[in-house]
N, CA, C and O of each residue as an XYZ file, in Angstrom:
948
protein
N     100.215     82.945    127.377
C      98.815     83.706    126.057
C      98.937     85.016    126.694
O      98.988     85.453    127.844
N      98.979     85.691    124.928
C      99.309     87.166    125.738
C      97.353     87.507    125.342
O      96.621     87.358    124.363
N      97.221     87.954    126.588
C      95.651     88.137    126.598
C      95.069     89.331    125.522
O      94.018     89.283    124.882
N      96.157     90.485    125.532
C      96.104     91.383    124.845
C      95.609     91.174    123.034
O      94.779     91.697    122.291
N      96.537     90.234    122.927
C      96.248     89.385    121.155
C      94.633     88.476    121.141
O      93.641     88.784    120.480
N      94.764     87.464    121.959
C      93.308     87.207    122.277
C      92.452     87.646    121.398
O      91.849     87.359    120.364
N      92.668     88.663    122.404
C      91.346     89.846    122.934
C      91.314     90.338    121.300
O      90.314     90.028    120.653
N      92.187     90.951    120.765
C      92.070     91.657    119.287
C      91.713     90.482    118.610
O      90.817     90.607    117.775
N      92.290     89.167    118.801
C      91.488     88.025    117.638
C      90.135     87.482    117.543
O      89.505     86.971    116.617
N      89.853     87.752    118.831
C      88.386     87.970    118.959
C      87.367     88.756    118.188
O      86.429     88.450    117.452
N      87.889     89.884    118.623
C      87.229     91.443    117.669
C      87.640     91.153    116.541
O      86.606     91.359    115.905
N      88.255     90.881    115.924
C      88.818     90.738    114.411
C      87.808     88.689    113.841
O      87.716     88.163    112.731
N      87.374     88.269    115.037
C      86.440     86.801    114.540
C      84.959     87.739    114.604
O      84.315     87.709    113.555
N      84.396     88.524    115.687
C      83.233     88.444    115.358
C      82.489     89.936    114.667
O      81.358     90.405    114.790
N      83.564     90.339    113.996
C      83.900     91.270    112.590
C      83.847     90.837    111.544
O      83.039     91.351    110.770
N      84.437     90.043    111.219
C      84.978     89.271    110.199
C      84.046     87.948    109.783
O      83.423     88.015    108.724
N      83.979     87.140    110.336
C      83.024     85.994    110.442
C      82.028     85.278    109.289
O      81.819     84.103    108.987
N      81.551     86.480    108.826
C      80.148     86.479    107.840
C      81.617     85.905    106.556
O      81.486     84.865    105.912
N      82.661     86.647    106.442
C      83.784     86.511    105.747
C      84.533     84.743    105.203
O      85.220     84.327    104.270
N      83.960     84.238    106.290
C      84.576     83.058    106.340
C      83.181     81.555    106.031
O      82.034     81.998    106.102
N      83.247     80.321    105.794
C      82.323     79.896    105.656
C      82.401     78.723    106.485
O      81.447     77.951    106.584
N      83.332     78.579    106.998
C      84.673     77.007    107.794
C      84.942     77.970    108.306
O      84.827     79.098    107.828
N      85.499     77.564    109.771
C      86.821     77.331    110.371
C      87.966     77.550    109.076
O      87.854     76.857    108.064
N      89.045     78.552    109.202
C      90.454     78.616    108.467
C      91.175     79.069    109.235
O      90.760     79.586    110.272
N      92.159     79.009    108.994
C      93.680     79.379    110.257
C      94.116     80.681    109.401
O      95.035     81.393    109.806
N      93.379     80.984    108.127
C      93.815     82.101    107.650
C      92.859     83.340    108.026
O      92.964     84.498    107.620
N      92.022     82.873    108.793
C      91.181     84.054    109.863
C      92.074     84.740    110.525
O      91.729     85.918    110.622
N      93.020     84.519    110.995
C      94.302     84.721    112.149
C      95.718     84.566    111.694
O      96.703     84.017    112.187
N      95.485     85.256    110.550
C      97.143     84.610    109.596
C      98.117     85.953    110.485
O      99.293     85.700    110.749
N      97.552     87.265    110.873
C      97.624     88.570    111.067
C      97.744     88.462    113.360
O      97.769     89.464    114.075
N      97.779     87.336    113.756
C      97.856     87.012    114.805
C      98.728     86.413    115.488
O      98.617     85.199    115.318
N      99.581     86.692    116.210
C     100.179     85.972    116.586
C      99.825     84.893    118.210
O     100.080     85.111    119.395
N      99.219     83.852    117.575
C      98.337     83.131    118.783
C      99.287     81.877    119.425
O     100.317     81.432    118.918
N      98.828     81.564    120.324
C      99.494     79.836    120.539
C      98.450     78.670    119.920
O      97.337     78.988    119.501
N      98.869     77.481    119.913
C      98.019     76.111    118.999
C      97.037     76.062    120.314
O      96.355     75.037    120.343
N      96.840     76.925    121.354
C      95.441     76.033    122.548
C      94.363     77.700    122.115
O      93.134     77.653    122.055
N      95.254     79.142    121.845
C      94.263     79.846    121.708
C      93.782     79.646    119.974
O      92.658     80.089    119.736
N      94.343     79.181    119.078
C      93.809     78.478    117.789
C      92.417     77.388    118.303
O      91.274     77.090    117.958
N      93.280     77.126    119.190
C      91.912     75.704    119.439
C      90.435     75.887    119.839
O      89.438     75.218    119.568
N      90.628     77.134    120.655
C      89.819     77.752    121.143
C      89.021     78.371    120.488
O      87.791     78.339    120.447
N      89.949     79.091    119.835
C      88.791     80.210    118.821
C      88.053     79.057    117.923
O      86.831     79.203    117.920
N      88.579     77.819    117.077
C      88.108     76.932    116.513
C      86.575     76.574    116.967
O      85.611     76.999    116.331
N      86.453     75.788    118.076
C      85.732     76.010    119.094
C      84.238     76.744    118.808
O      83.056     76.539    118.529
N      85.304     77.811    119.118
C      84.024     78.999    119.502
C      83.104     79.157    117.808
O      81.891     79.342    117.711
N      84.133     79.016    116.571
C      83.805     79.179    115.639
C      82.217     77.985    115.350
O      81.060     78.337    115.121
N      82.775     76.578    115.479
C      82.480     75.452    115.271
C      80.476     75.702    115.731
O      79.401     75.752    115.133
N      80.948     75.780    116.993
C      79.866     75.886    118.156
C      78.703     76.967    118.074
O      77.518     76.845    118.383
N      79.280     77.884    117.648
C      78.343     78.828    117.898
C      78.732     80.063    116.909
O      79.308     81.087    117.274
N      78.348     79.796    115.723
C      79.067     80.117    114.319
C      77.499     80.921    114.599
O      77.553     82.021    115.150
N      76.333     80.447    114.272
C      75.359     80.995    114.220
C      74.954     82.680    114.551
O      74.448     83.667    114.018
N      75.675     82.135    116.043
C      75.506     83.696    116.899
C      76.353     84.435    117.142
O      76.359     85.252    118.062
N      77.724     84.124    115.829
C      78.565     84.785    115.984
C      78.359     86.040    114.529
O      78.720     87.208    114.394
N      77.660     85.143    113.705
C      77.072     85.653    112.180
C      76.452     86.839    112.967
O      76.775     88.027    112.930
N      75.204     86.046    113.894
C      74.288     87.390    114.160
C      74.582     88.791    115.001
O      73.941     89.837    114.902
N      75.485     88.583    115.675
C      76.817     89.576    116.138
C      77.815     90.617    115.134
O      78.343     91.727    115.196
N      77.683     89.432    114.158
C      78.122     90.644    113.406
C      77.529     91.391    112.218
O      78.079     92.225    111.498
N      76.150     90.858    112.165
C      75.527     91.691    111.435
C      75.328     92.847    112.311
O      75.777     93.984    112.168
N      74.654     92.422    113.154
C      74.363     94.025    114.383
C      75.452     94.305    114.263
O      75.424     95.057    115.237
N      77.012     94.429    113.740
C      78.520     95.239    114.248
C      77.977     95.518    112.812
O      76.878     96.046    112.980
N      78.302     95.382    111.138
C      77.783     95.871    110.193
C      76.790     97.083    110.469
O      77.234     98.230    110.494
N      75.177     96.765    110.717
C      74.755     97.581    110.932
C      75.607     98.806    111.721
O      76.266     99.707    111.202
N      75.371     98.533    113.157
C      76.214     99.971    113.411
C      76.932    100.849    112.708
O      76.775    101.991    112.276
N      78.064     99.724    112.701
C      79.175    100.580    111.754
C      78.053    101.378    110.473
O      78.176    102.570    110.195
N      77.248    100.689    109.968
C      76.617    101.888    108.901
C      75.741    103.085    109.422
O      75.777    104.228    108.966
N      75.090    102.718    110.269
C      74.213    103.853    110.907
C      74.733    105.069    111.661
O      74.226    106.153    111.948
N      76.395    104.291    111.969
C      76.924    105.551    112.481
C      77.809    106.389    111.105
O      78.138    107.568    110.975
N      77.975    105.317    110.305
C      78.744    106.135    109.281
C      77.649    107.233    108.466
O      78.218    108.239    108.043
N      76.262    107.163    108.219
C      75.010    107.790    107.559
C      74.701    109.236    108.310
O      74.276    110.324    107.921
N      75.353    108.420    110.237
C      74.244    109.655    110.443
C      76.092    110.994    110.738
O      75.982    112.013    111.419
N      77.247    110.661    110.179
C      78.285    111.644    110.549
C      78.100    112.472    108.937
O      78.389    113.652    108.738
N      77.603    111.600    108.004
C      77.259    112.150    107.223
C      76.284    112.893    105.914
O      76.003    112.736    104.726
N      75.963    113.982    107.322
C      74.307    114.914    106.431
C      73.637    115.160    104.855
O      72.707    115.033    104.059
N      75.390    115.758    105.285
C      75.104    116.685    103.821
C      74.631    115.375    102.579
O      73.631    115.452    101.865
N      75.486    114.397    102.575
C      75.199    112.965    101.467
C      74.088    112.808    101.797
O      73.285    112.902    100.868
N      73.423    112.472    103.357
C      72.204    111.426    103.037
C      71.267    112.788    102.800
O      70.110    112.411    102.992
N      71.266    114.120    102.487
C      70.250    114.722    102.234
C      69.953    115.085    100.457
O      68.888    115.173     99.846
N      71.608    115.262     99.915
C      71.737    115.097     98.954
C      71.542    114.180     98.076
O      70.569    114.092     97.328
N      72.735    113.258     98.159
C      72.842    111.949     97.823
C      72.456    110.484     98.213
O      73.060    109.441     97.964
N      71.501    110.650     98.767
C      70.949    109.225     99.660
C      71.281    107.987     98.630
O      72.335    107.352     98.604
N      70.695    107.887     98.200
C      71.607    106.993     96.932
C      72.559    106.412     96.346
O      72.827    105.232     96.119
N      72.939    107.179     96.173
C      74.633    106.782     96.162
C      75.148    106.561     97.370
O      75.889    105.596     97.557
N      74.822    107.433     98.364
C      75.101    106.706     99.744
C      74.920    105.736     99.961
O      75.957    105.225    100.386
N      73.596    104.614     99.907
C      73.246    103.694    100.499
C      74.153    102.686     99.951
O      74.774    101.933    100.700
N      74.312    102.610     98.029
C      74.767    101.308     97.530
C      76.210    101.601     97.902
O      76.896    100.581     97.842
N      77.063    102.998     98.373
C      78.050    102.760     98.871
C      78.359    102.065     99.974
O      79.405    101.440    100.148
N      77.273    102.185    100.879
C      77.244    101.541    102.373
C      77.873    100.411    102.275
O      78.989     99.987    102.574
N      76.406     99.790    101.529
C      76.265     98.511    101.262
C      77.135     97.075    100.573
O      77.308     95.857    100.556
N      77.455     98.349    100.090
C      78.780     97.668     99.188
C      80.192     97.782    100.186
O      81.082     96.933    100.185
N      80.186     98.726    100.828
C      81.180     98.874    101.978
C      81.042     97.186    103.244
O      81.798     96.337    103.715
N      79.784     97.496    103.268
C      79.563     96.431    104.692
C      79.907     95.073    103.795
O      80.760     94.429    104.406
N      79.624     94.580    102.853
C      80.071     93.135    102.561
C      81.373     92.655    102.696
O      81.728     91.502    102.452
N      82.298     93.861    103.219
C      84.084     93.943    102.542
C      84.039     93.354    103.854
O      83.039     93.100    104.525
N      85.864     93.075    104.275
C      86.350     92.402    105.495
C      85.937     93.893    106.347
O      85.785     94.957    105.748
N      85.781     93.733    107.934
C      86.445     94.934    108.917
C      87.203     95.371    108.691
O      87.942     94.589    108.093
N      87.862     96.864    108.842
C      89.313     96.984    108.910
C      89.321     97.299    110.327
O      88.672     97.710    111.289
N      90.675     96.773    109.803
C      91.409     96.107    111.729
C      91.234     98.010    112.505
O      91.331     99.082    111.909
N      90.937     97.712    114.101
C      91.042     99.206    114.715
C      89.014     99.169    114.575
O      88.206     99.186    115.504
N      88.794     99.127    113.337
C      87.294     99.193    113.093
C      86.588     99.552    114.981
O      85.933    100.554    115.266
N      86.895     98.656    115.781
C      86.750     99.150    116.809
C      86.507    100.976    117.077
O      85.487    101.450    117.575
N      87.579    101.695    116.659
C      87.464    103.107    116.442
C      86.751    103.601    115.368
O      86.789    103.059    114.263
N      85.900    104.900    115.688
C      84.855    104.756    114.373
C      85.472    105.731    113.743
O      85.193    106.105    112.604
N      86.195    106.112    114.337
C      86.990    107.464    113.303
C      87.989    106.840    112.279
O      88.304    107.515    111.299
N      88.590    105.383    112.480
C      88.954    103.965    112.057
C      88.121    103.838    111.072
O      88.493    103.964    109.905
N      86.931    103.582    111.397
C      86.018    103.133    110.150
C      85.462    103.758    109.469
O      84.948    103.194    108.504
N      85.274    105.333    109.641
C      85.308    106.559    108.967
C      86.384    106.569    107.990
O      86.078    106.383    106.812
N      87.344    106.720    108.240
C      88.260    107.242    107.153
C      88.221    105.981    106.538
O      88.277    106.261    105.341
N      88.159    104.750    106.642
C      88.617    103.547    106.105
C      87.578    103.493    104.979
O      87.974    103.295    103.830
N      85.889    103.706    105.311
C      84.792    103.699    104.651
C      85.289    105.068    103.132
O      85.366    104.992    101.906
N      85.451    105.871    103.890
C      85.753    107.288    103.130
C      87.211    106.557    101.760
O      87.075    106.722    100.548
N      88.511    105.768    102.430
C      89.016    105.030    101.791
C      88.247    104.633    100.861
O      88.294    105.323     99.843
N      87.575    103.788    100.850
C      86.957    102.656    100.279
C      86.482    103.365     99.044
O      86.706    102.911     97.921
N      85.628    104.812     99.320
C      84.945    105.703     97.835
C      85.697    105.989     97.347
O      85.378    105.932     96.159
N      87.213    106.513     97.501
C      87.878    107.009     97.080
C      88.584    105.440     95.764
O      88.536    105.298     94.542
N      88.950    104.895     96.505
C      88.983    103.811     95.269
C      87.852    103.440     94.436
O      88.097    103.200     93.254
N      86.754    103.360     94.814
C      85.692    103.055     93.791
C      85.850    104.384     92.949
O      85.623    104.286     91.744
N      86.270    105.796     93.530
C      85.873    106.940     92.201
C      86.979    106.718     90.975
O      86.945    107.033     89.785
N      87.955    106.049     91.776
C      89.283    106.172     90.772
C      88.809    104.737     89.987
O      89.332    104.564     88.887
N      88.388    104.275     90.199
C      87.959    103.179     89.049
C      86.914    103.253     88.268
O      86.503    102.317     87.582
N      86.272    104.714     88.341
C      85.308    104.547     87.277
C      85.700    105.706     86.335
O      86.468    106.599     86.689
N      85.133    105.641     85.123
C      86.016    106.435     84.038
C      85.382    107.506     84.022
O      86.119    108.334     83.485
N      83.950    108.195     84.449
C      83.621    109.005     83.971
C      83.391    109.608     85.979
O      83.395    108.943     87.015
N      83.243    110.908     85.760
C      83.185    111.313     87.397
C      81.580    111.279     87.920
O      80.753    112.021     87.391
N      81.333    110.650     88.658
C      80.652    110.963     89.687
C      80.347    112.056     90.956
O      80.911    112.231     92.037
N      79.485    112.536     90.470
C      79.967    113.982     91.486
C      79.111    113.423     92.652
O      79.453    113.880     93.743
N      78.123    112.580     92.681
C      77.737    112.378     94.222
C      78.114    111.499     95.166
O      77.786    111.496     96.353
N      79.193    110.351     94.283
C      80.538    109.474     94.911
C      81.667    111.114     95.947
O      82.099    111.418     97.058
N      81.602    111.532     94.759
C      82.642    112.445     95.033
C      82.485    113.396     96.163
O      83.475    113.626     96.857
N      80.878    114.219     96.538
C      80.623    114.412     97.485
C      80.643    113.626     98.784
O      80.958    114.189     99.833
N      80.298    112.269     98.742
C      80.385    111.185     99.654
C      81.371    110.994    100.577
O      81.380    110.697    101.772
N      82.340    111.273     99.613
C      84.415    110.804     99.567
C      83.921    112.282    100.535
O      83.345    112.077    101.604
N      84.110    113.314    100.213
C      84.950    114.168    100.875
C      84.349    114.762    101.863
O      85.030    115.587    102.472
N      82.922    114.535    102.321
C      82.493    114.537    103.456
C      82.858    113.442    104.488
O      82.898    113.666    105.697
N      83.086    112.397    103.997
C      83.708    111.469    104.591
C      85.394    111.084    105.336
O      85.919    110.317    106.144
N      85.728    112.234    104.394
C      87.308    112.259    104.443
C      87.224    113.789    106.055
O      87.927    113.811    107.066
N      85.887    115.007    105.558
C      86.130    115.813    106.602
C      85.874    114.962    107.511
O      86.804    114.209    107.802
N      84.933    114.842    108.041
C      84.287    113.542    109.219
C      85.355    113.103    109.628
O      85.553    113.648    110.715
N      86.310    112.310    109.348
C      87.315    111.622    109.801
C      89.021    112.028    109.942
O      90.052    111.358    109.990
N      88.643    113.773    109.984
C      89.966    114.551    109.453
C      89.913    114.924    111.387
O      89.186    115.545    112.163
N      91.089    114.150    111.442
C      91.764    114.912    113.155
C      92.931    115.681    112.767
O      93.645    115.841    113.757
N      93.312    116.108    111.949
C      94.494    116.686    112.027
C      94.514    117.659    110.667
O      93.486    117.398    110.041
N      95.394    118.814    109.885
C      95.215    119.421    108.482
C      95.315    117.642    107.132
O      96.067    116.667    107.135
N      94.705    117.856    106.659
C      94.604    117.094    105.377
C      94.340    117.906    104.231
O      93.505    118.799    104.374
N      94.883    117.766    103.144
C      95.122    118.244    102.249
C      94.236    117.389    101.475
O      94.243    116.170    101.646
N      93.289    118.100    100.427
C      92.057    116.679     99.472
C      92.186    116.941     98.334
O      91.258    117.748     98.383
N      92.559    117.010     97.123
C      91.920    117.037     95.932
C      90.541    116.416     95.238
O      89.977    115.329     95.361
N      90.228    117.733     94.366
C      88.671    117.486     94.013
C      88.947    117.591     92.592
O      89.974    117.966     92.025
N      87.529    117.078     91.991
C      87.424    117.185     90.857
C      86.304    118.573     90.392
O      86.377    119.380     89.465
N      85.356    118.406     91.429
C      84.848    119.798     91.029
C      84.894    120.594     92.654
O      85.499    120.216     93.657
N      83.816    122.096     92.420
C      84.001    122.101     93.875
C      82.801    121.755     94.931
O      81.650    122.182     95.013
N      83.232    121.203     95.382
C      82.215    119.945     96.592
C      81.700    120.975     97.811
O      80.580    121.355     98.153
N      82.719    121.178     98.181
C      82.346    122.631     99.063
C      81.005    123.861     98.552
O      80.344    124.520     99.355
N      80.916    123.894     97.561
C      79.982    125.072     96.795
C      79.177    124.530     97.044
O      78.339    124.885     97.873
N      79.157    123.132     96.193
C      77.907    122.219     95.800
C      76.957    121.540     97.363
O      75.798    121.126     97.331
N      77.879    121.600     98.644
C      76.787    121.667     99.452
C      76.650    122.664    100.505
O      76.321    122.584    101.688
N      77.150    124.068     99.397
C      75.996    124.737     99.749
C      74.781    124.953     98.570
O      73.672    125.230     99.028
N      74.904    124.845     97.067
C      74.410    124.808     96.466
C      74.107    123.747     95.745
O      74.959    123.581     94.872
N      73.062    122.759     95.719
C      73.079    121.365     95.625
C      73.057    121.273     94.146
O      73.407    120.237     93.583
N      72.583    122.514     93.378
C      72.244    122.693     91.485
C      73.270    122.052     91.271
O      73.281    121.000     90.632
N      74.498    122.718     91.885
C      75.674    122.023     90.897
C      76.012    120.577     90.955
O      76.753    120.032     90.137
N      75.632    120.183     91.615
C      76.258    118.461     91.115
C      75.182    118.074     89.983
O      74.855    116.898     89.823
N      74.782    118.853     89.401
C      73.758    118.400     87.694
C      74.573    119.168     86.913
O      74.171    119.258     85.753
N      75.690    119.812     87.186
C      76.074    121.286     85.681
C      76.959    120.117     85.661
O      77.252    119.307     86.540
N      77.285    120.226     84.520
C      78.808    119.751     83.561
C      80.027    120.394     84.490
O      79.969    121.417     85.172
N      81.198    119.449     84.304
C      82.537    120.195     84.746
C      83.896    120.253     83.426
O      84.201    119.287     82.726
N      84.260    121.031     83.388
C      86.005    120.561     82.416
C      86.305    119.554     82.768
O      86.416    119.124     83.916
N      86.494    118.999     81.644
C      87.934    117.684     82.282
C      89.130    118.240     83.008
O      89.732    119.311     83.078
N      89.212    116.853     83.591
C      91.135    117.351     83.865
C      91.052    118.434     85.176
O      92.042    118.692     85.862
N      89.808    118.981     85.393
C      89.703    119.525     86.602
C      90.380    119.486     87.588
O      90.885    118.366     87.508
N      90.888    120.113     88.818
C      91.307    119.834     89.767
C      90.344    121.202     90.917
O      89.711    122.167     90.488
N      90.456    120.994     91.699
C      90.171    121.827     93.162
C      90.944    122.024     94.172
O      90.401    123.124     94.271
N      91.744    122.023     95.085
C      92.237    121.422     96.132
C      91.976    122.676     96.955
O      91.748    123.873     96.783
N      92.148    121.672     98.071
C      91.180    122.069     99.617
C      92.081    121.283    101.011
O      92.335    120.079    101.041
N      92.493    122.347    102.175
C      92.854    122.098    103.169
C      91.882    121.964    104.240
O      91.274    122.918    104.725
N      91.777    120.976    104.529
C      90.118    121.169    105.892
C      91.437    120.580    107.223
O      92.378    119.788    107.179
N      90.784    121.560    108.406
C      91.688    121.327    109.775
C      90.629    121.388    110.692
O      89.528    121.860    110.407
N      90.909    120.957    111.711
C      90.381    121.721    112.935
C      90.792    122.455    113.646
O      91.896    122.165    114.108
N      90.174    123.713    114.089
C      90.488    125.136    114.319
C      89.074    125.217    115.454
O      88.005    124.776    115.032
N      89.139    125.789    116.870
C      88.246    125.975    117.766
C      87.530    124.873    118.001
O      86.381    125.315    117.998
N      87.461    123.759    118.198
C      86.401    122.289    118.096
C      85.429    122.692    116.878
O      84.397    122.033    116.751
N      85.652    123.547    116.140
C      85.242    122.950    114.730
C      85.905    122.715    113.674
O      87.128    122.774    113.802
N      85.160    122.260    111.838
C      86.026    122.086    111.147
C      86.310    123.063    109.766
O      85.370    123.387    109.040
N      87.456    123.412    109.541
C      87.611    124.144    108.420
C      88.061    123.842    107.485
O      89.030    123.083    107.476
N      87.278    124.544    105.881
C      87.478    124.217    104.492
C      88.259    125.597    103.926
O      87.699    126.682    104.085
N      89.710    125.516    103.191
C      90.029    126.344    102.770
C      90.491    125.890    101.345
O      91.260    124.962    101.092
N      89.819    126.797    100.397
C      90.956    126.621     99.284
C      91.904    126.775     98.928
O      92.478    127.522     99.721
N      92.947    126.334     97.591
C      94.175    126.534     98.219
C      93.759    126.574     95.966
O      92.719    126.324     95.356
N      94.894    126.921     95.559
C      95.214    126.821     94.533
C      96.642    125.902     94.150
O      97.454    126.040     95.065
N      97.142    125.039     93.088
C      98.122    124.710     92.796
C      99.298    124.435     93.374
O      99.651    123.397     93.935
N     100.031    125.699     93.152
C     101.032    125.465     93.796
C     101.039    125.726     95.052
O     102.193    125.708     95.481
N     100.456    125.904     95.646
C     100.033    125.742     97.642
C      99.708    124.797     97.853
O      99.762    124.466     99.038
N      99.270    123.974     97.025
C      99.048    122.711     97.128
C     100.290    121.575     97.269
O     100.526    120.733     98.135
N     100.995    121.954     95.972
C     102.106    121.131     96.015
C     102.616    121.373     97.233
O     102.476    120.617     98.194
N     103.241    122.462     97.238
C     103.256    123.482     98.662
C     103.751    122.519    100.067
O     104.745    122.033    100.606
N     102.303    122.649    100.194
C     101.562    121.485    101.669
C     101.857    120.486    101.418
O     102.289    119.918    102.422
N     101.877    119.749    100.372
C     102.084    118.299     99.883
C     103.524    117.912    100.271
O     103.862    116.766    100.567
N     104.354    119.004    100.240
C     106.143    118.793    100.594
C     106.453    118.933    101.669
O     107.264    118.138    102.145
N     105.799    120.252    102.653
C     105.489    120.160    104.007
C     105.259    118.731    104.906
O     105.913    118.280    105.846
N     103.943    118.168    104.152
C     103.323    116.837    105.039
C     103.866    115.857    105.169
O     103.632    114.965    105.984
N     105.272    115.958    103.761
C     106.254    115.044    103.644
C     107.256    114.774    104.534
O     107.690    113.714    104.985
N     107.706    116.548    104.804
C     108.438    116.254    105.864
C     109.290    117.487    105.764
O     109.874    117.832    106.791
N     109.455    118.251    104.594
C     110.640    118.787    103.962
C     110.654    120.405    104.693
O     110.015    120.472    105.743
N     110.990    121.048    104.458
C     110.916    122.319    104.723
C     110.546    123.303    104.307
O     110.970    123.251    103.152
N     109.753    124.719    104.463
C     109.332    125.590    103.967
C     110.205    126.089    102.544
O     109.602    126.390    101.514
N     111.683    126.128    102.650
C     112.672    126.768    101.808
C     112.637    125.556    100.653
O     112.563    125.762     99.441
N     112.714    124.078    101.385
C     113.175    123.720    100.308
C     111.508    122.906     99.268
O     111.531    122.067     98.368
N     110.511    123.484     99.794
C     109.260    123.488     99.147
C     109.152    124.597     98.559
O     108.352    124.745     97.634
N     109.800    125.393     98.918
C     109.125    126.689     97.510
C     110.004    126.931     96.339
O     109.711    127.496     95.286
N     111.361    126.297     96.778
C     112.629    126.460     95.936
C     112.188    124.998     94.612
O     112.719    124.770     93.525
N     111.395    124.497     95.100
C     110.146    123.426     93.817
C     109.504    123.971     93.275
O     109.106    123.328     92.303
N     108.909    125.402     93.372
C     108.333    126.351     92.512
C     109.323    126.711     91.142
O     110.552    126.646     91.114
N     108.266    127.170     89.847
C     108.860    127.070     88.678
C     109.513    128.742     89.146
O     110.631    128.400     89.530
N     109.485    129.751     89.267
C     109.348    131.331     89.400
C     109.478    131.954     90.376
O     108.683    131.399     91.135
N     110.204    133.215     91.241
C     110.116    134.188     91.911
C     109.199    134.596     92.168
O     108.783    134.697     93.322
N     108.586    134.969     91.102
C     106.680    135.412     91.052
C     106.131    134.936     91.806
O     105.718    135.496     92.821
N     105.917    133.340     91.410
C     105.033    132.100     91.816
C     105.568    131.945     93.351
O     104.792    131.604     94.243
N     106.576    132.147     93.531
C     107.148    131.482     94.912
C     106.956    132.446     96.347
O     107.023    132.232     97.557
N     106.702    133.527     95.537
C     106.558    135.192     96.546
C     104.817    135.132     96.814
O     104.262    135.337     97.893
N     104.308    134.871     95.810
C     102.769    134.841     96.319
C     102.282    133.360     96.669
O     101.164    133.307     97.182
N     102.970    132.114     96.466
C     102.771    131.159     97.013
C     103.098    131.155     98.672
O     102.310    130.572     99.416
N     104.206    131.781     99.180
C     104.696    132.177    100.433
C     103.634    132.668    100.864
O     102.925    131.830    101.422
N     103.086    134.050    100.825
C     102.091    134.621    101.503
C     100.737    134.085    102.215
O     100.106    134.232    103.262
N     100.662    133.040    100.423
C      98.906    132.241    101.081
C      99.408    131.441    102.144
O      98.782    131.577    103.195
N     100.292    130.705    102.164
C     101.091    129.999    103.410
C     101.307    130.077    104.213
O     101.209    129.119    104.980
N     101.965    131.848    104.796
C     101.894    132.539    105.662
C     100.557    133.188    106.559
O     100.583    133.675    107.689
N      99.232    132.987    105.505
C      98.286    133.224    106.124
C      97.377    131.649    106.743
O      96.344    131.544    107.404
N      98.313    130.604    106.174
C      97.978    129.727    106.685
C      98.325    128.941    108.238
O      97.736    128.359    109.149
N      99.743    129.385    107.820
C     100.351    128.818    108.889
C      99.618    129.729    110.231
O      99.418    129.103    111.273
N      99.305    130.924    110.177
C      98.621    132.323    110.970
C      97.600    130.963    111.732
O      97.763    130.753    112.934
N      96.534    130.070    110.902
C      95.576    129.538    111.365
C      95.986    128.269    112.184
O      95.278    127.725    113.032
N      96.986    127.960    111.877
C      97.548    126.310    111.850
C      97.231    125.297    111.541
O      97.275    124.221    112.137
N      96.626    125.774    109.856
C      96.439    124.580    109.627
C      97.380    123.733    108.564
O      96.891    123.102    107.627
N      98.688    123.800    108.815
C      99.432    123.277    108.615
C     100.718    123.282    109.253
O     101.103    124.346    109.737
N     101.653    121.962    109.353
C     102.706    121.954    110.213
C     104.054    121.943    109.313
O     104.092    121.307    108.259
N     104.871    122.494    109.670
C     106.324    122.734    108.992
C     107.558    122.332    109.413
O     107.940    122.495    110.571
N     108.448    121.629    108.237
C     109.684    121.369    108.876
C     110.596    122.254    109.387
O     110.135    123.380    109.568
N     111.960    122.067    109.730
C     112.573    122.768    110.008
C     113.652    123.643    108.898
O     114.355    122.867    108.251
N     113.872    125.076    108.599
C     114.914    124.989    107.922
C     116.092    125.029    107.589
O     116.422    124.707    106.447
């Protein structure tokens, strides 16, 4: 019997019991459990279901409250959108590793991102929530693209209510520096180079993908400034 696997299965049970009206082997498909372990979990579910559901609700409430406290701008500027997204997110299965708060926050950000992608029209409120959640869960340099200037809206909320040009793209690099989070706006060319670097390509290869020498020189200068801030990591030339 693997105690570590069994403990993870227990955490998974506590987090997702609300998704299963009765015992099902499918609840533990991702765990290499013995027959004895499955029987023990089945007895627990059948005998203590109400207690498990109460604990499950507490877990979901704690997760939602922690996410809410980590998104002060969204709470202040778009509280109704944030509340609706949190309620919908709370109805979903708990992500594996949700005991790690950063992982839960990133899972929420990814959920909001998927919701945005499914919407036909731009929701600035949802995009602000997504951007702040991605920033709050960033533990390394992250390249983000938005359909409007979210950092500007964080400083001037009236921008949330102004029309945007269709198909607009704003790119930002978010990275921890000196115990704080920095957000730097970048152009499309530099964004494509950063994406190439993060996929493992070298600086020379990434710059070679740009269409002309003038653009390569301009992007290389901007890239050097980011490298001096340790905002991106590069492969070997």
